[in-house]
N, C-alpha and C positions, 0 to 999 in steps of 0.2 A: 431526728432519731439521735439518741444520746447512745454513744458507745460506753460499755459498761468498762467503770474503772479497776484497775486490779488493786486489790488491798493486800496487805502485808500484815502479818498478826504475827505479835510476839509471844513466845511460850511463855504460859503461867507459870509464876514463880512459887516455890514451894508453899504450900499453905499448910502449916502442921501446928497443933495448938504449942504453945511456946514451951511448953513443961517436957515436951518430946522431941523439939527441933533440935534441942541442944548436942542430942546423940549425931545426928548426921552432920554437924557443923563440927563436930570434935572427930568424928570417925574419919570425914574429908581431910582435916587438918592434920590429922594424923598419917592418913596416907600420903597426903604432899609431904610432908617431913622425911618419910621414910623413903619416898621417891627421890627426894635431894638429895639424902645421904648416899643412897646406893648410885645415884648419878655422879655425886663426885666421888666416890669411890671409883668408880668405873673410868671417868675423865681424866684425873689427877693422880691415880694410882696408891690412893690413901688408903690406909689401913684400917678401916671401919667395919671390919668383917663381924666381930662380936655386938658391936653397939647395932649394926645394922639388923642383926640375927634377933637381938632382944626386942627391939623396935616392930620389928616382923610379927611378934606374938602379940605386941599390945594394940597394932594394927588390926590383927585380925579379932581380937576381943571387942576392939572399937568398931570394926565393920558387922560384927554379931549383933553388936549392941544396937548400932543404928538400923540394920534390917528387922530386928525385933520391935524394936519401941518408937521408929518412924517409918514404919514400912512402905518401900516401893518397889517394884518389880525390878527396876533396874539394879539394886542394890544385891540382888542374887548373882548379877555377871561378877560385882567385886567379890563375894562369897566365893564365886568358882575360881577365880582368878587366883585369889589369895590360897584356895586349897591347892590350885596346880602348882604354885611357884616352887613348891620344894622338888617338883619332877624335872625343875629346868635348872641349866647349869649357868651360875653366876656369869662367866663369861662369854656366855653364847648369845645368839640371837633371839633364843625362844625367851630369855628372864626379861630383857626390857619389854619386849612384845606383850607378854603376858601382865607384867605392870599397867603397860598404856591400857589394855582391856580393863584392869581393874578399878583404873582412874575414871574410864569412859562409864564404869558404872556410876558412880558418883556424879559426872557431869549429868548423866541420863536423870539420875534423881533430881537434879536441881533445875533441869530443862523441859522434860517432860511432865 
């Protein structure tokens, strides 16, 4: 009698038409850029406030475009996190936590 073998399945990659997939990639890249700007401002004490807030508007627009044109349910987490972001204080623990939750929306869109 043979023992059943455990199988490992990898998540399927995002399979969108090439005409719509760019919005997901652009939104994720903009989110990562703004995350890096915010992280560098917090760690190094740099004064990127105006650029970070301007980029936040661009990121929100990119996330909405990705959610509409390359819809994935995980992107709703990103939209929700971006909508809650102004309610958090930049120096507090909730601000980076909400940012990570938004990033998880993009990760989920790629992996699920």
